[in-house]
mmCIF file of the N, C-alpha and C atoms, coordinates in Angstrom:
data_MODEL
# 
_entry.id   MODEL 
# 
loop_
_atom_site.group_PDB 
_atom_site.id 
_atom_site.type_symbol 
_atom_site.label_atom_id 
_atom_site.label_alt_id 
_atom_site.label_comp_id 
_atom_site.label_asym_id 
_atom_site.label_entity_id 
_atom_site.label_seq_id 
_atom_site.pdbx_PDB_ins_code 
_atom_site.Cartn_x 
_atom_site.Cartn_y 
_atom_site.Cartn_z 
_atom_site.occupancy 
_atom_site.B_iso_or_equiv 
_atom_site.pdbx_formal_charge 
_atom_site.auth_seq_id 
_atom_site.auth_comp_id 
_atom_site.auth_asym_id 
_atom_site.auth_atom_id 
_atom_site.pdbx_PDB_model_num 
ATOM 1   N N  . MET A 1 1  ? 54.993 41.792 13.422 1.00 0.00 ? 1  MET A N  1 
ATOM 2   C CA . MET A 1 1  ? 54.183 41.831 12.213 1.00 0.00 ? 1  MET A CA 1 
ATOM 3   C C  . MET A 1 1  ? 53.461 43.179 12.143 1.00 0.00 ? 1  MET A C  1 
ATOM 4   N N  . LYS A 1 2  ? 53.548 43.804 10.991 1.00 0.00 ? 2  LYS A N  1 
ATOM 5   C CA . LYS A 1 2  ? 52.899 45.103 10.813 1.00 0.00 ? 2  LYS A CA 1 
ATOM 6   C C  . LYS A 1 2  ? 51.402 44.930 10.589 1.00 0.00 ? 2  LYS A C  1 
ATOM 7   N N  . HIS A 1 3  ? 50.684 45.947 10.975 1.00 0.00 ? 3  HIS A N  1 
ATOM 8   C CA . HIS A 1 3  ? 49.229 45.959 10.804 1.00 0.00 ? 3  HIS A CA 1 
ATOM 9   C C  . HIS A 1 3  ? 48.906 46.009 9.314  1.00 0.00 ? 3  HIS A C  1 
ATOM 10  N N  . PRO A 1 4  ? 47.929 45.227 8.837  1.00 0.00 ? 4  PRO A N  1 
ATOM 11  C CA . PRO A 1 4  ? 47.600 45.194 7.403  1.00 0.00 ? 4  PRO A CA 1 
ATOM 12  C C  . PRO A 1 4  ? 47.248 46.567 6.826  1.00 0.00 ? 4  PRO A C  1 
ATOM 13  N N  . ILE A 1 5  ? 46.572 47.405 7.611  1.00 0.00 ? 5  ILE A N  1 
ATOM 14  C CA . ILE A 1 5  ? 46.205 48.726 7.098  1.00 0.00 ? 5  ILE A CA 1 
ATOM 15  C C  . ILE A 1 5  ? 47.450 49.579 6.906  1.00 0.00 ? 5  ILE A C  1 
ATOM 16  N N  . ARG A 1 6  ? 48.409 49.460 7.829  1.00 0.00 ? 6  ARG A N  1 
ATOM 17  C CA . ARG A 1 6  ? 49.659 50.216 7.690  1.00 0.00 ? 6  ARG A CA 1 
ATOM 18  C C  . ARG A 1 6  ? 50.448 49.745 6.473  1.00 0.00 ? 6  ARG A C  1 
ATOM 19  N N  . LEU A 1 7  ? 50.449 48.437 6.242  1.00 0.00 ? 7  LEU A N  1 
ATOM 20  C CA . LEU A 1 7  ? 51.138 47.908 5.060  1.00 0.00 ? 7  LEU A CA 1 
ATOM 21  C C  . LEU A 1 7  ? 50.497 48.441 3.783  1.00 0.00 ? 7  LEU A C  1 
ATOM 22  N N  . LEU A 1 8  ? 49.172 48.438 3.747  1.00 0.00 ? 8  LEU A N  1 
ATOM 23  C CA . LEU A 1 8  ? 48.450 48.945 2.580  1.00 0.00 ? 8  LEU A CA 1 
ATOM 24  C C  . LEU A 1 8  ? 48.721 50.433 2.390  1.00 0.00 ? 8  LEU A C  1 
ATOM 25  N N  . ALA A 1 9  ? 48.724 51.194 3.487  1.00 0.00 ? 9  ALA A N  1 
ATOM 26  C CA . ALA A 1 9  ? 48.994 52.627 3.399  1.00 0.00 ? 9  ALA A CA 1 
ATOM 27  C C  . ALA A 1 9  ? 50.405 52.879 2.885  1.00 0.00 ? 9  ALA A C  1 
ATOM 28  N N  . ALA A 1 10 ? 51.364 52.104 3.366  1.00 0.00 ? 10 ALA A N  1 
ATOM 29  C CA . ALA A 1 10 ? 52.749 52.260 2.911  1.00 0.00 ? 10 ALA A CA 1 
ATOM 30  C C  . ALA A 1 10 ? 52.870 51.920 1.430  1.00 0.00 ? 10 ALA A C  1 
ATOM 31  N N  . GLU A 1 11 ? 52.176 50.883 1.002  1.00 0.00 ? 11 GLU A N  1 
ATOM 32  C CA . GLU A 1 11 ? 52.201 50.497 -0.413 1.00 0.00 ? 11 GLU A CA 1 
ATOM 33  C C  . GLU A 1 11 ? 51.574 51.586 -1.282 1.00 0.00 ? 11 GLU A C  1 
ATOM 34  N N  . CYS A 1 12 ? 50.443 52.121 -0.843 1.00 0.00 ? 12 CYS A N  1 
ATOM 35  C CA . CYS A 1 12 ? 49.785 53.189 -1.596 1.00 0.00 ? 12 CYS A CA 1 
ATOM 36  C C  . CYS A 1 12 ? 50.673 54.429 -1.655 1.00 0.00 ? 12 CYS A C  1 
ATOM 37  N N  . ALA A 1 13 ? 51.300 54.763 -0.531 1.00 0.00 ? 13 ALA A N  1 
ATOM 38  C CA . ALA A 1 13 ? 52.186 55.929 -0.504 1.00 0.00 ? 13 ALA A CA 1 
ATOM 39  C C  . ALA A 1 13 ? 53.355 55.731 -1.453 1.00 0.00 ? 13 ALA A C  1 
ATOM 40  N N  . GLY A 1 14 ? 53.880 54.517 -1.501 1.00 0.00 ? 14 GLY A N  1 
ATOM 41  C CA . GLY A 1 14 ? 54.982 54.218 -2.415 1.00 0.00 ? 14 GLY A CA 1 
ATOM 42  C C  . GLY A 1 14 ? 54.563 54.364 -3.868 1.00 0.00 ? 14 GLY A C  1 
ATOM 43  N N  . MET A 1 15 ? 53.400 53.845 -4.222 1.00 0.00 ? 15 MET A N  1 
ATOM 44  C CA . MET A 1 15 ? 52.904 53.966 -5.595 1.00 0.00 ? 15 MET A CA 1 
ATOM 45  C C  . MET A 1 15 ? 52.644 55.426 -5.942 1.00 0.00 ? 15 MET A C  1 
ATOM 46  N N  . LEU A 1 16 ? 52.100 56.165 -4.998 1.00 0.00 ? 16 LEU A N  1 
ATOM 47  C CA . LEU A 1 16 ? 51.815 57.574 -5.231 1.00 0.00 ? 16 LEU A CA 1 
ATOM 48  C C  . LEU A 1 16 ? 53.105 58.356 -5.431 1.00 0.00 ? 16 LEU A C  1 
ATOM 49  N N  . ALA A 1 17 ? 54.105 58.064 -4.615 1.00 0.00 ? 17 ALA A N  1 
ATOM 50  C CA . ALA A 1 17 ? 55.386 58.764 -4.722 1.00 0.00 ? 17 ALA A CA 1 
ATOM 51  C C  . ALA A 1 17 ? 56.052 58.480 -6.064 1.00 0.00 ? 17 ALA A C  1 
ATOM 52  N N  . GLU A 1 18 ? 55.864 57.279 -6.592 1.00 0.00 ? 18 GLU A N  1 
ATOM 53  C CA . GLU A 1 18 ? 56.443 56.936 -7.890 1.00 0.00 ? 18 GLU A CA 1 
ATOM 54  C C  . GLU A 1 18 ? 55.738 57.655 -9.032 1.00 0.00 ? 18 GLU A C  1 
ATOM 55  N N  . SER A 1 19 ? 54.456 57.940 -8.872 1.00 0.00 ? 19 SER A N  1 
ATOM 56  C CA . SER A 1 19 ? 53.687 58.494 -9.980 1.00 0.00 ? 19 SER A CA 1 
ATOM 57  C C  . SER A 1 19 ? 53.506 60.007 -9.910 1.00 0.00 ? 19 SER A C  1 
ATOM 58  N N  . VAL A 1 20 ? 53.749 60.611 -8.754 1.00 0.00 ? 20 VAL A N  1 
ATOM 59  C CA . VAL A 1 20 ? 53.514 62.046 -8.598 1.00 0.00 ? 20 VAL A CA 1 
ATOM 60  C C  . VAL A 1 20 ? 54.798 62.705 -8.112 1.00 0.00 ? 20 VAL A C  1 
ATOM 61  N N  . PRO A 1 21 ? 55.218 63.795 -8.761 1.00 0.00 ? 21 PRO A N  1 
ATOM 62  C CA . PRO A 1 21 ? 56.402 64.510 -8.277 1.00 0.00 ? 21 PRO A CA 1 
ATOM 63  C C  . PRO A 1 21 ? 56.194 64.970 -6.832 1.00 0.00 ? 21 PRO A C  1 
ATOM 64  N N  . ILE A 1 22 ? 57.258 64.929 -6.041 1.00 0.00 ? 22 ILE A N  1 
ATOM 65  C CA . ILE A 1 22 ? 57.136 65.220 -4.613 1.00 0.00 ? 22 ILE A CA 1 
ATOM 66  C C  . ILE A 1 22 ? 56.611 66.633 -4.345 1.00 0.00 ? 22 ILE A C  1 
ATOM 67  N N  . GLY A 1 23 ? 56.983 67.608 -5.152 1.00 0.00 ? 23 GLY A N  1 
ATOM 68  C CA . GLY A 1 23 ? 56.480 68.971 -4.959 1.00 0.00 ? 23 GLY A CA 1 
ATOM 69  C C  . GLY A 1 23 ? 54.970 69.037 -5.090 1.00 0.00 ? 23 GLY A C  1 
ATOM 70  N N  . GLN A 1 24 ? 54.449 68.346 -6.088 1.00 0.00 ? 24 GLN A N  1 
ATOM 71  C CA . GLN A 1 24 ? 53.000 68.316 -6.293 1.00 0.00 ? 24 GLN A CA 1 
ATOM 72  C C  . GLN A 1 24 ? 52.320 67.603 -5.133 1.00 0.00 ? 24 GLN A C  1 
ATOM 73  N N  . LEU A 1 25 ? 52.943 66.530 -4.653 1.00 0.00 ? 25 LEU A N  1 
ATOM 74  C CA . LEU A 1 25 ? 52.389 65.779 -3.532 1.00 0.00 ? 25 LEU A CA 1 
ATOM 75  C C  . LEU A 1 25 ? 52.314 66.658 -2.280 1.00 0.00 ? 25 LEU A C  1 
ATOM 76  N N  . VAL A 1 26 ? 53.378 67.417 -2.017 1.00 0.00 ? 26 VAL A N  1 
ATOM 77  C CA . VAL A 1 26 ? 53.397 68.307 -0.854 1.00 0.00 ? 26 VAL A CA 1 
ATOM 78  C C  . VAL A 1 26 ? 52.342 69.393 -1.001 1.00 0.00 ? 26 VAL A C  1 
ATOM 79  N N  . THR A 1 27 ? 52.227 69.958 -2.207 1.00 0.00 ? 27 THR A N  1 
ATOM 80  C CA . THR A 1 27 ? 51.230 71.001 -2.455 1.00 0.00 ? 27 THR A CA 1 
ATOM 81  C C  . THR A 1 27 ? 49.818 70.467 -2.239 1.00 0.00 ? 27 THR A C  1 
ATOM 82  N N  . GLU A 1 28 ? 49.555 69.283 -2.754 1.00 0.00 ? 28 GLU A N  1 
ATOM 83  C CA . GLU A 1 28 ? 48.232 68.688 -2.596 1.00 0.00 ? 28 GLU A CA 1 
ATOM 84  C C  . GLU A 1 28 ? 47.950 68.339 -1.138 1.00 0.00 ? 28 GLU A C  1 
ATOM 85  N N  . ALA A 1 29 ? 48.968 67.874 -0.428 1.00 0.00 ? 29 ALA A N  1 
ATOM 86  C CA . ALA A 1 29 ? 48.784 67.562 0.993  1.00 0.00 ? 29 ALA A CA 1 
ATOM 87  C C  . ALA A 1 29 ? 48.470 68.832 1.780  1.00 0.00 ? 29 ALA A C  1 
ATOM 88  N N  . ALA A 1 30 ? 49.160 69.919 1.451  1.00 0.00 ? 30 ALA A N  1 
ATOM 89  C CA . ALA A 1 30 ? 48.903 71.191 2.132  1.00 0.00 ? 30 ALA A CA 1 
ATOM 90  C C  . ALA A 1 30 ? 47.496 71.695 1.825  1.00 0.00 ? 30 ALA A C  1 
ATOM 91  N N  . ALA A 1 31 ? 47.080 71.560 0.567  1.00 0.00 ? 31 ALA A N  1 
ATOM 92  C CA . ALA A 1 31 ? 45.732 71.994 0.186  1.00 0.00 ? 31 ALA A CA 1 
ATOM 93  C C  . ALA A 1 31 ? 44.679 71.154 0.910  1.00 0.00 ? 31 ALA A C  1 
ATOM 94  N N  . THR A 1 32 ? 44.927 69.853 1.004  1.00 0.00 ? 32 THR A N  1 
ATOM 95  C CA . THR A 1 32 ? 43.996 68.971 1.709  1.00 0.00 ? 32 THR A CA 1 
ATOM 96  C C  . THR A 1 32 ? 43.914 69.352 3.183  1.00 0.00 ? 32 THR A C  1 
ATOM 97  N N  . ALA A 1 33 ? 45.055 69.652 3.780  1.00 0.00 ? 33 ALA A N  1 
ATOM 98  C CA . ALA A 1 33 ? 45.070 70.061 5.191  1.00 0.00 ? 33 ALA A CA 1 
ATOM 99  C C  . ALA A 1 33 ? 44.318 71.372 5.384  1.00 0.00 ? 33 ALA A C  1 
ATOM 100 N N  . ALA A 1 34 ? 44.474 72.295 4.435  1.00 0.00 ? 34 ALA A N  1 
ATOM 101 C CA . ALA A 1 34 ? 43.769 73.578 4.536  1.00 0.00 ? 34 ALA A CA 1 
ATOM 102 C C  . ALA A 1 34 ? 42.256 73.374 4.450  1.00 0.00 ? 34 ALA A C  1 
ATOM 103 N N  . VAL A 1 35 ? 41.828 72.519 3.541  1.00 0.00 ? 35 VAL A N  1 
ATOM 104 C CA . VAL A 1 35 ? 40.396 72.233 3.406  1.00 0.00 ? 35 VAL A CA 1 
ATOM 105 C C  . VAL A 1 35 ? 39.876 71.565 4.678  1.00 0.00 ? 35 VAL A C  1 
ATOM 106 N N  . ALA A 1 36 ? 40.637 70.620 5.209  1.00 0.00 ? 36 ALA A N  1 
ATOM 107 C CA . ALA A 1 36 ? 40.221 69.941 6.443  1.00 0.00 ? 36 ALA A CA 1 
ATOM 108 C C  . ALA A 1 36 ? 40.130 70.927 7.600  1.00 0.00 ? 36 ALA A C  1 
ATOM 109 N N  . THR A 1 37 ? 41.079 71.856 7.665  1.00 0.00 ? 37 THR A N  1 
ATOM 110 C CA . THR A 1 37 ? 41.059 72.869 8.726  1.00 0.00 ? 37 THR A CA 1 
ATOM 111 C C  . THR A 1 37 ? 39.841 73.767 8.585  1.00 0.00 ? 37 THR A C  1 
ATOM 112 N N  . ASP A 1 38 ? 39.552 74.202 7.359  1.00 0.00 ? 38 ASP A N  1 
ATOM 113 C CA . ASP A 1 38 ? 38.366 75.035 7.122  1.00 0.00 ? 38 ASP A CA 1 
ATOM 114 C C  . ASP A 1 38 ? 37.089 74.283 7.495  1.00 0.00 ? 38 ASP A C  1 
ATOM 115 N N  . CYS A 1 39 ? 37.043 73.018 7.145  1.00 0.00 ? 39 CYS A N  1 
ATOM 116 C CA . CYS A 1 39 ? 35.867 72.198 7.453  1.00 0.00 ? 39 CYS A CA 1 
ATOM 117 C C  . CYS A 1 39 ? 35.702 72.068 8.964  1.00 0.00 ? 39 CYS A C  1 
ATOM 118 N N  . ALA A 1 40 ? 36.798 71.772 9.652  1.00 0.00 ? 40 ALA A N  1 
ATOM 119 C CA . ALA A 1 40 ? 36.738 71.640 11.112 1.00 0.00 ? 40 ALA A CA 1 
ATOM 120 C C  . ALA A 1 40 ? 36.309 72.951 11.760 1.00 0.00 ? 40 ALA A C  1 
ATOM 121 N N  . GLN A 1 41 ? 36.819 74.071 11.241 1.00 0.00 ? 41 GLN A N  1 
ATOM 122 C CA . GLN A 1 41 ? 36.442 75.373 11.796 1.00 0.00 ? 41 GLN A CA 1 
ATOM 123 C C  . GLN A 1 41 ? 34.955 75.637 11.569 1.00 0.00 ? 41 GLN A C  1 
ATOM 124 N N  . GLY A 1 42 ? 34.457 75.266 10.403 1.00 0.00 ? 42 GLY A N  1 
ATOM 125 C CA . GLY A 1 42 ? 33.034 75.436 10.114 1.00 0.00 ? 42 GLY A CA 1 
ATOM 126 C C  . GLY A 1 42 ? 32.163 74.615 11.048 1.00 0.00 ? 42 GLY A C  1 
ATOM 127 N N  . ILE A 1 43 ? 32.581 73.377 11.302 1.00 0.00 ? 43 ILE A N  1 
ATOM 128 C CA . ILE A 1 43 ? 31.830 72.516 12.221 1.00 0.00 ? 43 ILE A CA 1 
ATOM 129 C C  . ILE A 1 43 ? 31.869 73.099 13.628 1.00 0.00 ? 43 ILE A C  1 
ATOM 130 N N  . LEU A 1 44 ? 33.040 73.553 14.052 1.00 0.00 ? 44 LEU A N  1 
ATOM 131 C CA . LEU A 1 44 ? 33.175 74.153 15.379 1.00 0.00 ? 44 LEU A CA 1 
ATOM 132 C C  . LEU A 1 44 ? 32.298 75.389 15.515 1.00 0.00 ? 44 LEU A C  1 
ATOM 133 N N  . ASP A 1 45 ? 32.328 76.253 14.509 1.00 0.00 ? 45 ASP A N  1 
ATOM 134 C CA . ASP A 1 45 ? 31.493 77.463 14.540 1.00 0.00 ? 45 ASP A CA 1 
ATOM 135 C C  . ASP A 1 45 ? 30.010 77.108 14.631 1.00 0.00 ? 45 ASP A C  1 
ATOM 136 N N  . ALA A 1 46 ? 29.600 76.108 13.855 1.00 0.00 ? 46 ALA A N  1 
ATOM 137 C CA . ALA A 1 46 ? 28.196 75.692 13.878 1.00 0.00 ? 46 ALA A CA 1 
ATOM 138 C C  . ALA A 1 46 ? 27.813 75.152 15.254 1.00 0.00 ? 46 ALA A C  1 
ATOM 139 N N  . CYS A 1 47 ? 28.700 74.377 15.867 1.00 0.00 ? 47 CYS A N  1 
ATOM 140 C CA . CYS A 1 47 ? 28.419 73.837 17.204 1.00 0.00 ? 47 CYS A CA 1 
ATOM 141 C C  . CYS A 1 47 ? 28.325 74.953 18.233 1.00 0.00 ? 47 CYS A C  1 
ATOM 142 N N  . ILE A 1 48 ? 29.240 75.917 18.155 1.00 0.00 ? 48 ILE A N  1 
ATOM 143 C CA . ILE A 1 48 ? 29.212 77.043 19.095 1.00 0.00 ? 48 ILE A CA 1 
ATOM 144 C C  . ILE A 1 48 ? 27.924 77.837 18.923 1.00 0.00 ? 48 ILE A C  1 
ATOM 145 N N  . ASN A 1 49 ? 27.556 78.117 17.682 1.00 0.00 ? 49 ASN A N  1 
ATOM 146 C CA . ASN A 1 49 ? 26.326 78.873 17.429 1.00 0.00 ? 49 ASN A CA 1 
ATOM 147 C C  . ASN A 1 49 ? 25.095 78.120 17.934 1.00 0.00 ? 49 ASN A C  1 
ATOM 148 N N  . GLN A 1 50 ? 25.073 76.805 17.723 1.00 0.00 ? 50 GLN A N  1 
ATOM 149 C CA . GLN A 1 50 ? 23.951 75.995 18.195 1.00 0.00 ? 50 GLN A CA 1 
ATOM 150 C C  . GLN A 1 50 ? 23.892 76.015 19.721 1.00 0.00 ? 50 GLN A C  1 
ATOM 151 N N  . HIS A 1 51 ? 25.049 75.891 20.361 1.00 0.00 ? 51 HIS A N  1 
ATOM 152 C CA . HIS A 1 51 ? 25.105 75.920 21.826 1.00 0.00 ? 51 HIS A CA 1 
ATOM 153 C C  . HIS A 1 51 ? 24.599 77.265 22.352 1.00 0.00 ? 51 HIS A C  1 
ATOM 154 N N  . ARG A 1 52 ? 25.028 78.339 21.716 1.00 0.00 ? 52 ARG A N  1 
ATOM 155 C CA . ARG A 1 52 ? 24.573 79.673 22.131 1.00 0.00 ? 52 ARG A CA 1 
ATOM 156 C C  . ARG A 1 52 ? 23.059 79.809 21.980 1.00 0.00 ? 52 ARG A C  1 
ATOM 157 N N  . ALA A 1 53 ? 22.537 79.306 20.870 1.00 0.00 ? 53 ALA A N  1 
ATOM 158 C CA . ALA A 1 53 ? 21.094 79.401 20.633 1.00 0.00 ? 53 ALA A CA 1 
ATOM 159 C C  . ALA A 1 53 ? 20.321 78.616 21.694 1.00 0.00 ? 53 ALA A C  1 
ATOM 160 N N  . ILE A 1 54 ? 20.805 77.429 22.026 1.00 0.00 ? 54 ILE A N  1 
ATOM 161 C CA . ILE A 1 54 ? 20.134 76.619 23.047 1.00 0.00 ? 54 ILE A CA 1 
ATOM 162 C C  . ILE A 1 54 ? 20.229 77.304 24.406 1.00 0.00 ? 54 ILE A C  1 
ATOM 163 N N  . ALA A 1 55 ? 21.426 77.797 24.741 1.00 0.00 ? 55 ALA A N  1 
ATOM 164 C CA . ALA A 1 55 ? 21.605 78.463 26.031 1.00 0.00 ? 55 ALA A CA 1 
ATOM 165 C C  . ALA A 1 55 ? 20.714 79.699 26.141 1.00 0.00 ? 55 ALA A C  1 
ATOM 166 N N  . THR A 1 56 ? 20.631 80.469 25.063 1.00 0.00 ? 56 THR A N  1 
ATOM 167 C CA . THR A 1 56 ? 19.784 81.666 25.065 1.00 0.00 ? 56 THR A CA 1 
ATOM 168 C C  . THR A 1 56 ? 18.321 81.283 25.233 1.00 0.00 ? 56 THR A C  1 
ATOM 169 N N  . SER A 1 57 ? 17.900 80.248 24.529 1.00 0.00 ? 57 SER A N  1 
ATOM 170 C CA . SER A 1 57 ? 16.515 79.793 24.617 1.00 0.00 ? 57 SER A CA 1 
ATOM 171 C C  . SER A 1 57 ? 16.186 79.319 26.031 1.00 0.00 ? 57 SER A C  1 
ATOM 172 N N  . LEU A 1 58 ? 17.086 78.552 26.626 1.00 0.00 ? 58 LEU A N  1 
ATOM 173 C CA . LEU A 1 58 ? 16.857 78.069 27.990 1.00 0.00 ? 58 LEU A CA 1 
ATOM 174 C C  . LEU A 1 58 ? 16.826 79.226 28.978 1.00 0.00 ? 58 LEU A C  1 
ATOM 175 N N  . TYR A 1 59 ? 17.730 80.185 28.795 1.00 0.00 ? 59 TYR A N  1 
ATOM 176 C CA . TYR A 1 59 ? 17.766 81.346 29.688 1.00 0.00 ? 59 TYR A CA 1 
ATOM 177 C C  . TYR A 1 59 ? 16.452 82.117 29.598 1.00 0.00 ? 59 TYR A C  1 
ATOM 178 N N  . ARG A 1 60 ? 15.988 82.343 28.374 1.00 0.00 ? 60 ARG A N  1 
ATOM 179 C CA . ARG A 1 60 ? 14.733 83.083 28.194 1.00 0.00 ? 60 ARG A CA 1 
ATOM 180 C C  . ARG A 1 60 ? 13.559 82.321 28.799 1.00 0.00 ? 60 ARG A C  1 
ATOM 181 N N  . HIS A 1 61 ? 13.570 81.005 28.623 1.00 0.00 ? 61 HIS A N  1 
ATOM 182 C CA . HIS A 1 61 ? 12.494 80.177 29.183 1.00 0.00 ? 61 HIS A CA 1 
ATOM 183 C C  . HIS A 1 61 ? 12.513 80.260 30.714 1.00 0.00 ? 61 HIS A C  1 
ATOM 184 N N  . ASP A 1 62 ? 13.700 80.087 31.308 1.00 0.00 ? 62 ASP A N  1 
ATOM 185 C CA . ASP A 1 62 ? 13.820 80.150 32.771 1.00 0.00 ? 62 ASP A CA 1 
ATOM 186 C C  . ASP A 1 62 ? 13.486 81.538 33.294 1.00 0.00 ? 62 ASP A C  1 
ATOM 187 N N  . PHE A 1 63 ? 13.944 82.577 32.585 1.00 0.00 ? 63 PHE A N  1 
ATOM 188 C CA . PHE A 1 63 ? 13.676 83.947 33.008 1.00 0.00 ? 63 PHE A CA 1 
ATOM 189 C C  . PHE A 1 63 ? 12.179 84.233 32.939 1.00 0.00 ? 63 PHE A C  1 
ATOM 190 N N  . GLY A 1 64 ? 11.545 83.744 31.875 1.00 0.00 ? 64 GLY A N  1 
ATOM 191 C CA . GLY A 1 64 ? 10.101 83.933 31.727 1.00 0.00 ? 64 GLY A CA 1 
ATOM 192 C C  . GLY A 1 64 ? 9.334  83.221 32.833 1.00 0.00 ? 64 GLY A C  1 
ATOM 193 N N  . ALA A 1 65 ? 9.772  82.013 33.184 1.00 0.00 ? 65 ALA A N  1 
ATOM 194 C CA . ALA A 1 65 ? 9.109  81.256 34.254 1.00 0.00 ? 65 ALA A CA 1 
ATOM 195 C C  . ALA A 1 65 ? 9.302  81.952 35.599 1.00 0.00 ? 65 ALA A C  1 
ATOM 196 N N  . ALA A 1 66 ? 10.507 82.455 35.841 1.00 0.00 ? 66 ALA A N  1 
ATOM 197 C CA . ALA A 1 66 ? 10.774 83.152 37.104 1.00 0.00 ? 66 ALA A CA 1 
ATOM 198 C C  . ALA A 1 66 ? 9.966  84.437 37.194 1.00 0.00 ? 66 ALA A C  1 
ATOM 199 N N  . THR A 1 67 ? 9.839  85.145 36.082 1.00 0.00 ? 67 THR A N  1 
ATOM 200 C CA . THR A 1 67 ? 9.063  86.388 36.054 1.00 0.00 ? 67 THR A CA 1 
ATOM 201 C C  . THR A 1 67 ? 7.590  86.093 36.306 1.00 0.00 ? 67 THR A C  1 
ATOM 202 N N  . ALA A 1 68 ? 7.087  85.016 35.727 1.00 0.00 ? 68 ALA A N  1 
ATOM 203 C CA . ALA A 1 68 ? 5.680  84.648 35.906 1.00 0.00 ? 68 ALA A CA 1 
ATOM 204 C C  . ALA A 1 68 ? 5.402  84.257 37.360 1.00 0.00 ? 68 ALA A C  1 
ATOM 205 N N  . GLN A 1 69 ? 6.360  83.607 38.009 1.00 0.00 ? 69 GLN A N  1 
ATOM 206 C CA . GLN A 1 69 ? 6.169  83.209 39.406 1.00 0.00 ? 69 GLN A CA 1 
ATOM 207 C C  . GLN A 1 69 ? 6.124  84.422 40.331 1.00 0.00 ? 69 GLN A C  1 
ATOM 208 N N  . ARG A 1 70 ? 6.908  85.442 39.997 1.00 0.00 ? 70 ARG A N  1 
ATOM 209 C CA . ARG A 1 70 ? 6.936  86.649 40.827 1.00 0.00 ? 70 ARG A CA 1 
ATOM 210 C C  . ARG A 1 70 ? 5.652  87.452 40.697 1.00 0.00 ? 70 ARG A C  1 
ATOM 211 N N  . ALA A 1 71 ? 4.976  87.325 39.573 1.00 0.00 ? 71 ALA A N  1 
ATOM 212 C CA . ALA A 1 71 ? 3.778  88.152 39.316 1.00 0.00 ? 71 ALA A CA 1 
ATOM 213 C C  . ALA A 1 71 ? 2.568  87.698 40.073 1.00 0.00 ? 71 ALA A C  1 
# 
């Protein structure tokens, strides 16, 4: 027995294929993938920048504490 979500997805894909020319469907799928890739890259960049900011802040805090202990 197939999973209900897979059956629904197959039915939706069938209806979509009947109503939209395949070239347009491929173009739209590619555009959607490009947007998703850009979005994922933006999220990744934001996470990297946040990590760098936290690491820099911690380093400065630790360096400041070590400098104060030496004084």
